[in-house]
N, CA, C and O of each residue as an XYZ file, in Angstrom:
488
protein
N      -9.181     14.249     22.003
C      -9.563     13.889     20.647
C     -10.860     13.091     20.675
O     -11.034     12.197     21.503
N     -11.739     13.414     19.789
C     -13.018     12.713     19.685
C     -12.772     11.301     19.163
O     -11.891     11.094     18.328
N     -13.534     10.340     19.641
C     -13.393      8.968     19.169
C     -13.784      8.847     17.694
O     -13.337      7.924     17.014
N     -14.610      9.765     17.195
C     -15.010      9.733     15.770
C     -13.780      9.913     14.871
O     -13.770      9.425     13.741
N     -12.744     10.606     15.358
C     -11.544     10.801     14.563
C     -10.738      9.498     14.382
O      -9.829      9.434     13.554
N     -11.076      8.492     15.147
C     -10.386      7.195     15.046
C     -11.086      6.248     14.080
O     -10.634      5.116     13.907
N     -12.184      6.680     13.441
C     -12.946      5.850     12.507
C     -12.758      6.370     11.087
O     -12.754      7.578     10.854
N     -12.601      5.441     10.136
C     -12.341      5.801      8.745
C     -13.139      4.896      7.818
O     -13.762      3.932      8.263
N     -13.116      5.216      6.509
C     -13.826      4.437      5.523
C     -12.950      4.195      4.311
O     -12.360      5.130      3.769
N     -12.863      2.940      3.884
C     -12.045      2.569      2.731
C     -12.456      3.295      1.442
O     -11.611      3.558      0.586
N     -13.739      3.616      1.303
C     -14.235      4.199      0.070
C     -14.326      5.714      0.050
O     -14.781      6.294     -0.936
N     -13.897      6.370      1.135
C     -13.938      7.823      1.196
C     -12.646      8.390      0.661
O     -11.630      8.307      1.351
N     -12.623      8.974     -0.557
C     -11.376      9.456     -1.165
C     -10.752     10.643     -0.410
O      -9.577     10.954     -0.607
N     -11.531     11.296      0.446
C     -10.994     12.444      1.198
C     -10.392     12.029      2.539
O      -9.812     12.862      3.236
N     -10.520     10.761      2.908
C     -10.052     10.264      4.197
C      -8.593      9.846      4.102
O      -8.205      9.184      3.140
N      -7.776     10.221      5.084
C      -6.386      9.805      5.112
C      -5.455     10.837      4.463
O      -5.899     11.829      3.885
N      -4.168     10.570      4.579
C      -3.129     11.415      3.991
C      -2.834     10.901      2.587
O      -2.373      9.772      2.426
N      -3.095     11.718      1.573
C      -2.949     11.307      0.171
C      -1.475     11.357     -0.246
O      -0.738     12.269      0.127
N      -1.071     10.358     -1.023
C       0.296     10.319     -1.557
C       0.261      9.652     -2.925
O      -0.352      8.597     -3.086
N       0.915     10.261     -3.912
C       1.050      9.632     -5.232
C       2.359      8.862     -5.227
O       3.430      9.440     -5.044
N       2.265      7.542     -5.431
C       3.444      6.695     -5.369
C       4.182      6.612     -6.688
O       5.412      6.640     -6.714
N       3.445      6.510     -7.787
C       4.002      6.392     -9.137
C       2.868      6.684    -10.087
O       1.723      6.769     -9.644
N       3.133      6.846    -11.402
C       2.021      7.051    -12.337
C       0.990      5.936    -12.231
O       1.322      4.764    -12.407
N      -0.270      6.295    -11.944
C      -1.347      5.327    -11.831
C      -1.449      4.667    -10.462
O      -2.319      3.819    -10.264
N      -0.592      5.027     -9.514
C      -0.611      4.456     -8.153
C      -0.756      5.575     -7.139
O       0.080      6.476     -7.073
N      -1.816      5.515     -6.349
C      -2.001      6.483     -5.276
C      -2.319      5.725     -3.976
O      -2.722      4.562     -3.996
N      -2.127      6.416     -2.862
C      -2.463      5.799     -1.602
C      -3.039      6.839     -0.637
O      -2.795      8.040     -0.753
N      -3.809      6.326      0.313
C      -4.288      7.112      1.434
C      -3.758      6.432      2.689
O      -3.963      5.235      2.893
N      -3.079      7.201      3.522
C      -2.343      6.654      4.658
C      -3.000      7.034      5.963
O      -3.473      8.154      6.154
N      -3.012      6.037      6.875
C      -3.582      6.214      8.209
C      -2.547      5.710      9.194
O      -2.258      4.514      9.233
N      -1.980      6.616     10.000
C      -0.891      6.262     10.895
C      -1.315      6.237     12.348
O      -1.993      7.147     12.825
N      -0.911      5.185     13.050
C      -1.101      5.085     14.476
C       0.233      5.089     15.185
O       1.257      5.408     14.581
N       0.236      4.739     16.458
C       1.482      4.726     17.206
C       2.408      3.583     16.821
O       3.624      3.764     16.754
N       1.838      2.397     16.565
C       2.654      1.206     16.334
C       2.424      0.542     14.971
O       3.157     -0.374     14.598
N       1.430      0.992     14.243
C       1.126      0.416     12.934
C       0.612      1.523     12.010
O       0.168      2.578     12.463
N       0.683      1.256     10.733
C       0.225      2.213      9.713
C      -0.512      1.448      8.616
O      -0.055      0.394      8.175
N      -1.653      1.981      8.180
C      -2.403      1.396      7.077
C      -2.250      2.286      5.856
O      -2.217      3.512      5.963
N      -2.157      1.655      4.699
C      -2.065      2.379      3.427
C      -3.021      1.706      2.462
O      -2.889      0.515      2.180
N      -3.996      2.471      1.946
C      -4.975      1.959      0.987
C      -4.489      2.391     -0.403
O      -4.611      3.557     -0.778
N      -3.939      1.439     -1.158
C      -3.294      1.749     -2.449
C      -4.260      1.412     -3.586
O      -4.846      0.330     -3.617
N      -4.414      2.345     -4.508
C      -5.220      2.136     -5.717
C      -4.282      2.109     -6.909
O      -3.500      3.035     -7.120
N      -4.369      1.029     -7.693
C      -3.538      0.852     -8.880
C      -4.424      0.889    -10.119
O      -5.389      0.131    -10.208
N      -4.116      1.742    -11.057
C      -4.831      1.795    -12.330
C      -4.491      0.532    -13.117
O      -3.458     -0.090    -12.872
N      -5.364      0.144    -14.075
C      -5.095     -1.043    -14.874
C      -3.673     -1.046    -15.471
O      -3.237     -0.058    -16.062
N      -2.984     -2.139    -15.309
C      -1.631     -2.397    -15.844
C      -0.562     -1.461    -15.281
O       0.549     -1.437    -15.810
N      -0.850     -0.696    -14.236
C       0.170      0.176    -13.648
C       1.120     -0.664    -12.803
O       0.806     -1.786    -12.408
N       2.280     -0.093    -12.540
C       3.285     -0.818    -11.767
C       4.045      0.152    -10.871
O       4.334      1.286    -11.252
N       4.356     -0.321     -9.685
C       5.172      0.459     -8.765
C       6.635      0.282     -9.090
O       7.004     -0.426    -10.027
N       7.457      0.934     -8.304
C       8.905      0.857     -8.425
C       9.425     -0.175     -7.436
O       8.990     -0.198     -6.284
N      10.339     -1.019     -7.859
C      10.958     -1.975     -6.943
C      11.647     -1.190     -5.842
O      12.471     -0.320     -6.125
N      11.322     -1.486     -4.585
C      11.887     -0.743     -3.459
C      11.917     -1.650     -2.221
O      11.388     -2.762     -2.238
N      12.530     -1.167     -1.179
C      12.539     -1.894      0.106
C      12.633     -0.877      1.225
O      13.013      0.275      1.012
N      12.282     -1.321      2.419
C      12.306     -0.471      3.606
C      12.467     -1.394      4.810
O      12.184     -2.588      4.707
N      12.914     -0.869      5.944
C      13.166     -1.727      7.104
C      11.892     -2.224      7.788
O      11.939     -3.216      8.515
N      10.759     -1.562      7.572
C       9.525     -1.966      8.247
C       8.927     -3.231      7.651
O       8.983     -3.442      6.439
N       8.351     -4.078      8.513
C       7.587     -5.227      8.040
C       6.321     -4.725      7.382
O       5.746     -3.725      7.813
N       5.876     -5.423      6.328
C       4.676     -5.002      5.602
C       3.800     -6.222      5.327
O       4.282     -7.261      4.876
N       2.516     -6.078      5.604
C       1.518     -7.057      5.212
C       0.625     -6.413      4.157
O       0.361     -5.213      4.233
N       0.164     -7.163      3.197
C      -0.732     -6.651      2.173
C      -1.924     -7.565      1.972
O      -1.817     -8.782      2.125
N      -3.078     -6.970      1.623
C      -4.299     -7.714      1.326
C      -4.850     -7.158      0.021
O      -5.038     -5.948     -0.102
N      -5.115     -8.027     -0.962
C      -5.725     -7.565     -2.216
C      -7.224     -7.454     -1.995
O      -7.916     -8.460     -1.842
N      -7.722     -6.215     -1.981
C      -9.147     -5.954     -1.725
C      -9.995     -6.088     -2.982
O     -11.133     -6.553     -2.927
N      -9.437     -5.680     -4.106
C     -10.166     -5.664     -5.382
C      -9.193     -5.898     -6.535
O      -8.012     -5.563     -6.439
N      -9.694     -6.470     -7.614
C      -8.906     -6.601     -8.837
C      -7.970     -7.795     -8.812
O      -8.194     -8.775     -8.101
N      -6.921     -7.686     -9.603
C      -5.896     -8.742     -9.661
C      -4.554     -8.055     -9.864
O      -4.478     -6.907    -10.303
N      -3.507     -8.784     -9.535
C      -2.178     -8.180     -9.638
C      -1.091     -9.264     -9.603
O      -1.369    -10.436     -9.348
N       0.103     -8.858     -9.855
C       1.298     -9.671     -9.681
C       2.111     -9.017     -8.561
O       2.485     -7.847     -8.654
N       2.375     -9.772     -7.521
C       3.231     -9.299     -6.428
C       4.648     -9.721     -6.768
O       4.936    -10.911     -6.897
N       5.530     -8.745     -6.914
C       6.934     -9.012     -7.154
C       7.623     -8.870     -5.805
O       7.607     -7.800     -5.197
N       8.230     -9.961     -5.344
C       8.798     -9.943     -3.986
C       9.976    -10.890     -3.917
O       9.856    -12.062     -4.273
N      11.112    -10.392     -3.462
C      12.276    -11.252     -3.285
C      12.693    -11.954     -4.554
O      13.178    -13.083     -4.488
N      12.523    -11.330     -5.712
C      12.930    -11.914     -6.979
C      11.904    -12.846     -7.614
O      12.159    -13.388     -8.689
N      10.744    -13.046     -6.974
C       9.686    -13.895     -7.532
C       8.501    -13.039     -7.978
O       8.268    -11.958     -7.436
N       7.751    -13.531     -8.973
C       6.498    -12.898     -9.408
C       5.359    -13.830     -9.041
O       5.289    -14.953     -9.540
N       4.460    -13.373     -8.167
C       3.405    -14.237     -7.642
C       2.046    -13.601     -7.961
O       1.755    -12.505     -7.482
N       1.209    -14.275     -8.767
C      -0.127    -13.751     -9.061
C      -0.985    -13.754     -7.769
O      -0.962    -14.706     -6.989
N      -1.737    -12.654     -7.580
C      -2.636    -12.584     -6.407
C      -4.016    -12.159     -6.880
O      -4.164    -11.420     -7.853
N      -5.035    -12.654     -6.153
C      -6.425    -12.337     -6.484
C      -7.092    -11.798     -5.207
O      -6.530    -11.852     -4.113
N      -8.297    -11.283     -5.393
C      -9.054    -10.736     -4.282
C      -9.081    -11.708     -3.111
O      -9.386    -12.890     -3.269
N      -8.752    -11.183     -1.927
C      -8.743    -12.000     -0.718
C      -7.392    -12.550     -0.352
O      -7.187    -12.955      0.792
N      -6.445    -12.579     -1.298
C      -5.092    -13.042     -0.981
C      -4.372    -12.025     -0.117
O      -4.561    -10.820     -0.283
N      -3.546    -12.503      0.807
C      -2.714    -11.577      1.587
C      -1.334    -12.183      1.780
O      -1.145    -13.393      1.661
N      -0.379    -11.322      2.078
C       1.027    -11.715      2.113
C       1.780    -10.873      3.122
O       1.332     -9.803      3.534
N       2.955    -11.395      3.515
C       3.871    -10.695      4.403
C       5.168    -10.398      3.648
O       5.701    -11.262      2.953
N       5.655     -9.205      3.787
C       6.952     -8.835      3.236
C       7.850     -8.454      4.395
O       7.637     -7.411      5.013
N       8.848     -9.268      4.711
C       9.766     -8.923      5.782
C      10.525     -7.622      5.458
O      10.626     -7.232      4.295
N      11.049     -6.966      6.484
C      11.816     -5.744      6.263
C      12.983     -5.971      5.310
O      13.601     -7.036      5.323
N      13.284     -4.980      4.492
C      14.410     -4.942      3.564
C      14.345     -5.940      2.405
O      15.351     -6.154      1.729
N      13.171     -6.561      2.158
C      13.019     -7.446      0.994
C      12.482     -6.590     -0.165
O      11.431     -5.962     -0.031
N      13.201     -6.562     -1.308
C      12.724     -5.769     -2.465
C      11.369     -6.279     -2.947
O      11.142     -7.484     -3.048
N      10.465     -5.324     -3.246
C       9.103     -5.693     -3.668
C       8.456     -4.579     -4.479
O       8.899     -3.431     -4.449
N       7.403     -4.937     -5.202
C       6.528     -4.001     -5.893
C       5.280     -4.755     -6.317
O       5.105     -5.930     -5.996
N       4.411     -4.054     -7.050
C       3.134     -4.648     -7.465
C       2.859     -4.198     -8.889
O       3.148     -3.060     -9.261
N       2.289     -5.112     -9.691
C       1.853     -4.795    -11.058
C       0.374     -5.148    -11.157
O      -0.004     -6.299    -10.940
N      -0.456     -4.175    -11.479
C      -1.899     -4.387    -11.539
C      -2.320     -5.154    -12.780
O      -1.678     -5.069    -13.826
N      -3.409     -5.906    -12.650
C      -3.988     -6.627    -13.762
C      -4.815     -5.700    -14.638
O      -4.786     -4.486    -14.436
N      -5.557     -6.241    -15.615
C      -6.286     -5.429    -16.580
C      -7.425     -4.579    -16.000
O      -7.823     -3.586    -16.609
N      -7.954     -4.964    -14.823
C      -9.012     -4.188    -14.209
C      -8.498     -3.297    -13.070
O      -9.287     -2.663    -12.369
N      -7.174     -3.253    -12.892
C      -6.613     -2.488    -11.786
C      -6.681     -3.279    -10.504
O      -7.029     -4.459    -10.517
N      -6.352     -2.642     -9.396
C      -6.338     -3.317     -8.106
C      -6.426     -2.304     -6.975
O      -6.122     -1.122     -7.140
N      -6.852     -2.806     -5.825
C      -6.824     -2.006     -4.610
C      -6.246     -2.902     -3.496
O      -6.695     -4.031     -3.299
N      -5.259     -2.385     -2.785
C      -4.518     -3.131     -1.791
C      -4.549     -2.414     -0.465
O      -4.429     -1.190     -0.420
N      -4.705     -3.140      0.598
C      -4.529     -2.604      1.953
C      -3.160     -3.068      2.429
O      -2.940     -4.266      2.602
N      -2.244     -2.142      2.643
C      -0.926     -2.454      3.197
C      -0.911     -2.066      4.673
O      -1.487     -1.049      5.061
N      -0.262     -2.869      5.476
C      -0.119     -2.615      6.910
C       1.377     -2.647      7.224
O       2.062     -3.627      6.932
N       1.872     -1.569      7.819
C       3.293     -1.458      8.157
C       3.461     -1.435      9.673
O       2.665     -0.838     10.398
N       4.506     -2.091     10.124
C       4.884     -2.008     11.529
C       6.394     -2.046     11.633
O       7.023     -2.972     11.122
N       6.993     -1.054     12.288
C       6.338      0.159     12.789
C       5.961      1.059     11.626
O       6.300      0.765     10.480
N       5.250      2.172     11.910
C       4.898      3.124     10.844
C       6.131      3.599     10.092
O       7.198      3.758     10.686
N       5.993      3.824      8.804
C       7.081      4.361      7.981
C       7.162      5.873      8.156
O       6.190      6.565      7.854
N       8.266      6.405      8.626
C       8.380      7.848      8.874
C       8.083      8.692      7.641
O       7.427      9.728      7.746
N       8.564      8.254      6.458
C       8.377      9.025      5.233
C       6.915      9.082      4.810
O       6.545      9.959      4.029
N       6.070      8.173      5.301
C       4.655      8.169      4.960
C       3.812      8.984      5.933
O       2.589      9.024      5.804
N       4.447      9.630      6.898
C       3.692     10.444      7.846
C       3.480     11.855      7.338
O       2.837     12.665      8.005
N       4.024     12.163      6.144
C       3.844     13.496      5.576
C       3.460     13.343      4.107
O       3.764     12.340      3.461
N       2.786     14.366      3.608
C       2.408     14.379      2.204
C       3.641     14.357      1.331
O       4.705     14.814      1.750
N       3.519     13.847      0.153
C       4.678     13.797     -0.754
C       4.343     12.875     -1.918
O       3.177     12.625     -2.220
N       5.390     12.377     -2.561
C       5.199     11.454     -3.650
C       6.321     10.421     -3.620
O       7.364     10.625     -3.000
N       6.078      9.313     -4.305
C       7.076      8.260     -4.360
C       6.984      7.303     -3.184
O       6.191      7.488     -2.261
N       7.819      6.273     -3.248
C       7.822      5.238     -2.232
C       8.755      5.563     -1.058
O       8.686      4.909     -0.017
N       9.604      6.543     -1.215
C      10.537      6.908     -0.172
C      10.312      8.330      0.283
O       9.192      8.836      0.235
N      11.375      8.973      0.724
C      11.287     10.324      1.267
C      10.959     11.360      0.224
O      10.855     12.545      0.542
């Protein structure tokens, strides 16, 4: 495999495995052996579905503003904020008026995100 295949760009919409998570929420997924990155774009005021999974998840708000719903709490986040979601903790995200873009990091990689599809699960 060429080393160029290991390099990606956050702003290239054709890069990564595309998945529609919910109305107004899409992601591009990049999977490695031990970790997985997901670049999530949220339309203004869009919201994901409350869900959980066994994998640990870290998130970084790259652009916009949002409310992180996690473990029964609603926490406002702004550009540059990042958080950890332990495995099996219910969570979702609600975008602010300008929308949001989030980088999620999963460890280990989520099996259901290794293939094209839709939704937060299989």
